[in-house]
N, C-alpha and C positions, 0 to 999 in steps of 0.2 A: 736349692733356695733361692739363688739369684733369680730364676726365671720366675717365681712366685712375687718377688719384689718387683720385678719389672712389669708383672701383670696387676699389680696392686696399685703401682704408680700409674699407669694406662687407665684403668677403671676408676681411679678415685679422683681423676682430673676433671676439671670442667672445660668445656670447650671454649677456645677463643673464636669471637665472632668478628673482631675488628681487623684480622689479618689471616692470612694464609700461609702457609709453607707449601703447600700442595700445588703443582702446575694445572693449567686448565687445558683439558682435552677438548676435541673436535669442534674446533674454532676454525674461520675461515682462513684458508692458504694465502699468501700473496701470490700476484699474478708473475712476478719475475721469480727465475730459478732459485732454487735453495741451494744448489752447489755451485761453488768456483772453481774453477781449474789453475793451478798455477806451475805447470810443467816447468822444469828445472831451464829448458830452451826457451821458453816464452814467460819468463817471470813478471808478475804486475802485482801491484798492492791494490787493495780494495779502493774502489775511487772515492769513497768519503775518508779513508785514512789519507789519500792524496790531498784531497780538499782541505782536510784540516791542517796538514803541513803547509799547505800553500797559504792559507790564511793566517796561521802562526808565523811564516817567516819574517815578516816586518818587525814582531815582537823580538824574534829572536836576533836580528841584527842590531836592533835598538839595545838589546842586553849585552850584546858582544862590546858595543862602544861604550855602554855605560860601565861595563866591568873594566875594560882595557884603556881607561881614559889616558894613561899615560904611560904609552908602550916605549916612549924612550928609555925608560928606565930598565927596560929588557932587551935594548939594543934595536927596535924596529920602528916605522912608521906606520901607524895604525892605516891608513888609507891605503899603503902600498900593500900591506898584508891582506887586507879586506875588500880590498877594491873600492871605487868610489861609491858602488851601489851595495857594498857589503855583501855580495852573493859569495867571496872566495872565503869567508869564514868557515871553519871546519863543521861538519854536522856530528852532533854529540850524543852519546847514549851513556845511561846509567843503568848499572845491574846491581840488584840487591840480592845477596846469597840467602841460603836457608840456614837453620840453625836454633829454630825456636825463638823462645822470647829472647835469648842471647842475641840472635842474630836481628831480630826486628829492632831491639834497641840500639844496638851497634849502629845499624842502618840509620836509624834516625839522627844519632849523634852525627853521623857521616854527612848526611844531608842537611843538618843543620850548618855543617860547617862550610857547605857550598851553597848556602842560600844567601843572595843579596840583599835579604830584609833583615840580616843578623847582622847588626853594626859590629860586632867582634869578629866574625868570620871576614867581613869587608875590610876591617882593619888588617887582618892577618894576610889578606890578599888572596884567599879562598874563595871567599863569599861572592857569588856571581855567577857562577858556574852554572847551577841548577839552572837558571832563568835562560841560559843559553841550550838547555838540552832539548833535543826533538823526540827522544825516546826515553821511556825508564821501564825497566823489566824486574820483576820479582818472582821468587818461588819460595814455597814452604815459607818459613819464618819471614823473609823478604816479601811474601805475596800479603801476608798479615800487614805490614808496615805500608805497602803499596795500596792496597785496597782502602785502609783506614785513610790515607792521604787523600786518595781520590775522591772517596764519597763524603769526605768531610769539607770538599771543596778546596783542597789545597792551604790550609793554614800553615802558620809558621810550625816548626818542629815540637818545640817545647810546649805550645799550646796543644797540639795535637796529642802528646803521651800524657803530659801531666793535667792537661784541661784548664779552662778558662772561665769556666761557667761561674764560678763563684766571684770573678771580677767583670762579670757582664758580658762576657764573650758566650760563644755557641758550641764550644768542644767541650764533651764531658770528659775526656781523656780515657786511658786504657783501664784503670781501675785493677792494675797488676798486683795489690796487695790483697785482693781477692783470689784464693788459690783456685785454679781451673776446674778441679774437680769437686771442691768442698768449699764454695765461697764463703758462706757465713761462719765468722769466728769472733774470738774477742778482739782480735787486731781489725775487723772489718766490722764495724758497728754499722748499724742500718736505722738511722734516725726516721721517723720520731718514736720508734719503738725498739731502743738498744737493748732492751731486757727480754725482748721475747727469745723463745727457745732456739737455740742455733740449731739443733738438729732438725726442728720443725722449719725452719726457713730453708735449710737445704733440700728437705724432701719436697718442698713447695717447688723449688727450682728444678729438681730432677722430673718432678711431675710435669712442669709445663713444657720442659723440653721433650718428653714423651708424649704430651698432646701433639706437639708438632711433629714428631715422627709418625705419629696415627694419622694425621692428616696426610702425608705424602704416602704412606703404605697403602693408605685407601686407593691412591691414584695411579699406585704401580710399584715397582720394585725400589728397595734403598737397601742400604747398607751401614756397617757401623760408622761410616763417615758421616752421615747426617747427624748422628748425636755428637760427633766431635765439631762438626761444624757450627752447631747451633751453641756449645759452650764457648767456643771461640767468638763468636758473635757479639756475646754480652761484652766483650772487652775491646773490639777492632771497628766494629760499627757504631756511629756515633750516636748517642739518643740515650745510653744507659747510665743512669746515677747510681749514687750510694743509696738514695732514698727510693728509687724505683726498681733497684736490682733484682727484688724477690716479688715484684708484682706481675701480672699480667699484662706489661706493657709490651709493643710489639719487638723489641730488641733485635732491631736489624732485619725482621721478617718483610716479605711483600706485604704491603699493606695498603688500603686505601684510605683517601681523605677527603671523600666527598659522599654525598649520598647516592652516587651510582653502584649498580652491583658490582662486585669485584672483578668479574669477568670482564665487564665493559670499562673498569677502570684500567685494568692490564691492556687492553687494546688501545685506550687513549692514554698516551705517556703522560699528558699534561695532567692526568687526574690522580696521579700516584706518587708515593715517594720514591726517591731515587734507591732502591736496594735491589734492583735487577743489574746484571752485568751490561746488558744493553740498554739500560737507561743512563749510563755514563754522559752521553751527549747531552741529557738535561741538566747536568751539574752546572751551576754558575762558572766555575772556573773552567770547565770546558768550554762552555759556551762562549766566555771571553777569550779562548785560545791562549790562557796564560799557563797553562801546564801543559809537560810533555806527555806524548802520547803513551797510555800505560798498555802493558802487556804481561800476562801471567803464564807461567809454564808448568806443565805437568806431564808426567811420563805415563806410559802405558805397560799393562800385563799380556803379552800374546794369550788369547783365549786358550790356545792349545799347550801353554808352558805349565807345568806342574809345579815347578819350583819357582816362586815369585818373590823371593826374598829381596833379591838385587836384579835391575834389569839390565842384559846386555844392551852394549852401546847402539846396535842395529834395531833396537826396539823403537816403535815410532813415538817420536816427542810431539806433544801438541801445544799450541799456544791459544789464548784467549785475548782477543782485542775488543773494545766497545762493540763492534760490526759482526765479526764472525769468530768461530773457532775451528781448528784444523791444523794441517801440518805442512812444512815445505819439505818434508823428507821424501826423497824420489820415488818410495814404494807407494805414497798416497798422492802428494802434491793436489790436495783439495780442500777447500774450506766450505762450511755452511753459516748459514746466516745466523747470527748470536740470538736473535730474539724467537727463533722457532726451533732451539735444539731442543731436543725431547720428542720430534717429531720422527715418526716412523716413516724411514725412505729406504726405497730400493731401485737402486741405480739412479739415485737423485727425484725419483718421484714420489709423492705422497700417495697413501693409498685411494684418497678421494680430495675433491677440492675443500672438503671440511673437516678433515683428519688431522689437522695440524695441532700443534701444541705450544702454549705460551705460558711463561712463569716458571720455567724450569731452572732459569740462570739465576736463581738466587746468588746475592753477591757473595753472602758466607760458603755457599755451596762450591763456588769457584775457588776461593781460597783454601777452602777445606780440601778440596780435590787436590790442590797443588801441594798440601801438605799430609796428605792421606798416608800416615806410616804404618797402618794396622796390618799390610802384608807383612811387616817385619815384627809382628806382635809377640812370636817366640823369642826373638831376639831380646826384645824390651823385658818380656815376662821373666827370662831368666836373671834381669837385674832387679826386678820389683816384686817378683814373688809369685806364688801360686794365686794370691788372693786377686791379683788383677786380671789372670787367665780367667777366674772365675768369672769377674764381670763381663769379660769379652764372650767368654762361651755363653753366658746368660742372656746378653744381648741377641747373641747371635740364634739362640733357640727361641726366644720369644718373637722374633720376627721371621723366624724360619729362613734363615739365610742359607744359600747353597756353599759349596766349596770354596768358591772365590769371592765370597761376599764380604770380605776384608778389605776391599777396594772401593773406591767411588765408581757407582755405577750409572754409565751414560748410556742412553739410546743410540745405538750405532747409525748416525746420518749416512755412513759412507758403505753401507751394506750393498754388496753386489759392484763395488767399485775395484778395478784392477785386480780381478780374481788370479789367484796363483802368484801374485807378486804383493799386494797389501795384505799384512798379517791376518787382520780381521775382516776379510771382505765378507766371509759366509756368517759372521757373528752378528747376533740382532743388537748385542750390548757390546760397548767399550768398556775396558775394566782400567781405570786410572789411578794413578798413585803418585805418591811423593815427588816431586820435580827433580830430586835430587838421589833419586833411587839408582840412577845409572852413573852414580858419582860425579855428575856435573852441578856442583853444588851452586855455583854462580851462572844465572841464567843468560850466557852470552849468544846463544843459538840465535833468536830473533834478531840481535844487533849485529849479526855477521850476515845476514840476507843480503844478498848482492843488491838487489832491488832498492832496499833502504840506502845503502850508499853511505854508511858511518864513517866517519874518520878519526875521531877519537872515542875510546870508552873508559868509563871509569867502572872498576870491577871491584866493588866492596864485599869483601868476606868476613863475616861476623861470626861464622860457625866455627868449632874446634873438631878437629879429627887427630890433633897432635897431643902430646903429653900436657897436661893441665889445661885441655880445650883451646888451643891456639891453632888457628888453621895451620895445614900442611903443604898446601899447594896443589894437593893432587887433583883437584877440581879443575885447574888448568891444563892439566895433561889429559883429563877425560875430555874435555872440551877439543883440545888439540887432535887427540885422536879420532874423535868422532868427525871433526872437520875434514879431515884427511881422507878418512876411509869411508864414509857415508855421505858427506855433502860436499863433495870437491866439485860438483857442478852447481850447488844451489848458494854456497857460501863464499866470502872473502877467505882468502888464506888465513892459516894462523901464524901470528907471529913466533920466532924461534923462543924455545926453552931450554934450559940445560939438558944436555942428552941424556944424562942419568938424572930421573926424579930423586934418587937418594942424595943428590947434592942441593936439594932446593934448600932445604931446613940448614946445612952446613954452610951455605952462602949466605946465610940471613935473610933470604928473600921473603920468608913469613914474618920478617919482624920491623920491615920498614915500606915506606912506598915504593915501589919498583916499576919502571917502564919498560915494556916489551915491544919490539918492532921500530925501535928509533930510527935504523938506516935502512929503509927499503931499498931495494935493488933496481927498482924500475918507476916509471911515473906514466900512469898514476899509480901509487903505490899497490901491491899485491896484498897487502895486510892493513888493517887499521891500527892504530897507536893504541896502546891498552896499557892505562895505569892501573895496578895492582894494589889496592888499599886494604890491607888485611888487618884484623884485630890483633893488636900487639901490646905488649907491656909498655907502660908510660917511660919516655925518653929521659925524664927526671929522675928515674929508679924508685919512684914512690911505689906503693902496694897498688897491685892491679886489682879494679873490681870488674872489669866487663867480661872475665871468663868463667861465670859460675857454672856454665855448663847448658849443654841443650835440653837436657831433662829436668832443670829446675822450672817449677810452674808457678811460683809466687815470688813476689820481689816487694819489698818495701816501698815506699814512696821516695823515702831517702835512698834508697839503693838506686832506683829508677833513675833518679835526679842525678846522682853520681856517675852513672853510666853515660848519659848524655853528655856530660860535662867533659868526661875523661874521653869519649869516642870522638867529640869535637876536637878537643886538645891534640889527640894524636893525629887526626887528619890537617889539622894547622901547623903540625910540628916538623914534618920531615925528621931527618935524623942527621948526625954529625959522624963521619967514620972515625971510628977509635975514641970517640968522646960522648959524655952524656950530654942531655939538654938538647933543646929544639934548634934547629936550623934557622938563623936569623934572614936567609935568603930564599925559604921555602916557599913564601906565597909568590915571589916571582919567578921562582923555578916550576911552580905549579903552572902559572900562566904561560910560561914557556912551552910547556908540554900540551896545554890545550890548544894551543894557537898554530903548532909547529906545522900541521898539515896544510895549512893555509899558503904555506911558502911554495908546495908543489903546484899550486892551481894558478900560480903566476907565471909568465911566460916572459924571460928564462925564469928558472927558479931563483928565489930570494935565497941567498946563503944564511945559514943559520948564525945568529949573533954570536958574537964572543961571549957574552954574558951566558947565552942558552947554552952554548956548547958547554960551557963549565958546568952547568945544571946538569946536562945529558949525562957527562962524563960520570957524575957522582951518583945519578940516580937511574940510568939504563943499564939492564942486563947485557953485559957485552960477553959472549962466549970466549973471547979471546983474552978478556981480562976481568973475569969475576971477582966480585966484590969478597975480600978475604974473611974467614970467619971473625979473626979478631976486631973487625969493624963495628960489631955491635957490643956496646960494653955498658956496665952500669945499669943493667935490667932486673928487676924482680919479676918470677915468672908464677910463683904459687898464688893461687887466688886468695884474697883477704876479704872475709865478709865484713862489709862497713856496718853491718847491724847483727853481730853474734848473736845476740840474744834471740832473734828471729832466723838465724842461719839453719838451713836444713841440709842433711845428707840427701842422698838420692832416694833412700828407703824413707828416710825422715820426712820427705816432702809429700809422701802419701801415708802419713801416720794418721791424720785426720779422717781420710778416706777407709783406712784399714779399719781405726776404731769404730767408724759407723758401719762398716760391713760386719764387724763382730756384733755390734749391737743389734745390727738388723737380723743377723743370723738367730740370735736369741730370740728376739722377739718373735721372728719366724717358728721357730722351733715352739715356743710357748703357743703361739697362733696355731701351729700345727697340730700340738696335742690338744688345745681346746677344740680344734675343728674336728679331730679323731675321735674326741670323747662326745661331741656333739653328734657326729655321724653314727657312732656306737649307739647312743641313746636313742637317735630317730631310728635306726635299723632295729633295735629293740622293741620300740613302740610299733614299728610297721609290723614286725613278727607277732607282737600280741595282738594288733588289728586283725592280721590275717588269720591267727589262731581262733580270736572270738568270732570270726565271721564264718570258719569252718565249722567250730561248735554250733554255732545258730544254725548253720545248713545243715549238719549233721541232726540237729536237735529236730530241726523242720521236717527232714527226711523221717526222721523215727515217728513223728507226730504224724505224717501222712501215712506211715504203714499201718500205723495203731488206728487210723481212722478207716482205713480199708478194711482191716480185720474185724471192725465193729461193725461195718455194713453188711458184711458177709454174714455176721451172726443176725 
């Protein structure tokens, strides 16, 4: 039944002429090489990444001075720390974890607490770090937040998530009150026609998505991930509003805005809107160098691996920057030009000078790849039931996907590279999946690369693996293991963690800000200082609203606003050992942590101030003196829905979709019966016609025989 539905949706759709989701083939290849080697012994960054950071540097120095105007409050002299020219200030990175809508909203609240444009965050002492950051990474739900932030040209976080178009702004918001799989509902009105049939609107929405898929399947191989990415694009790429949600607007697809043919627009970056990953350099905030350098992470499934539910830590991890995609992993150590991803290469060479591909790097396909969880669909289906499995199997059937087509399919630009070493050297395609499939739920890898030289990393973890959907800390252990065993020649060292992962939660490290790597043993330090900011229950003992779960696919606007406020409050609160409530010194302690590595860049090393030493005693993980479990008190852990009338269980979230599918099944049963009746009537008519023709033929033959006999007479 489901394949029939998909065929119906496909065939009944009207083609979109203002945009294209398909890449364009047979275009002129660039003169420069399409691959760039980055061997561990000769690490180098892309020249344009280096140029961006160089031009951004003065703005970062100014941001440090603006944020730390009164360093005497934390016991330092600002010029002594940063140097007269400011070049000794630490290099900062921010990592945004996976975890679905929950992590995306939590991460937005964290960034809001670090934003120097947020007056309340500035007053708390944390607002300002975001402007000092050189890099920002995201995976899965964190990549949705990051992509949305970048392609909206870095607005304030509340404007990004909740929108400001009603007050004359340009951001449309995430519209999370529209369910990801069944957006039209009585709770998501669609002016100016709110009385239109909800089912009809949703069918039109699905039809539009399948039109997009048809465009791309006509140009090459696709997978389930394309449908996933198109649904997400309605929420995380700016431009979709309540009034145009169900029409044929572009909704984040590659599109042209001039009279030029779309192929020419793709080649001419100034002629199309910023919806391709390689078009990030055209975004105003990027052009003004006022945003950190963005990187998205995805894992890969080796083509010869039969079980692709979870990835081994040695499997290649890929990163996507505005200029290239590739991996620092020693088995590959290679990057390709982002604009021309989708081009078939063999040992770095295209088939011919006009065989290149452009337009494959749709922004939604990048963040959809980073959150591609369909390789774990059996695990999810165990929770959601057989109905969703029918959907996935139906989509597979309609588009004739192969065994591994529950992954994001990318043309392999590294074919022929490092045979016998690189896992996919002989494969024509890469199979990419959710960036947390190898258990690294926080995208620390790109920030640990030696060539980038980061000193201080804020690791935000909004996803939950522990009871009641709080973080468990296992992501840090996965990153530490991979750093030591796979990336030892590529990355900086990883700071010490509790030897026994089972102690992470009892020590309360998943319930408060924690610093790892506070006291390096050499200079320059062998590891960056990492500040771990887990999604945690409110310090004042109020009901938590930020742990609804990664599988929740709809949030009321009120709930989203509550999450932003609670996440910001948690980031600006710190904790008090053995007490409830916020730490009044946390803002200054946060500044102590952020600026600490500057001490090591002075000669001689500047001693840590007495005030900051007190902060480090409270917030650093110390293997010799871990925080005792009773230090975390007065918390509420069980999620409390702020809108219980709209609250949904895991299965309940899919109730609209299940009802719709049941309705569709009934419709198609009736349609099938009608079709069968029609076919039978047609068959009977054909048989009657054939029988009549045979009778006419026999009559003609008989008449001919009689004529012959009469002639003989």
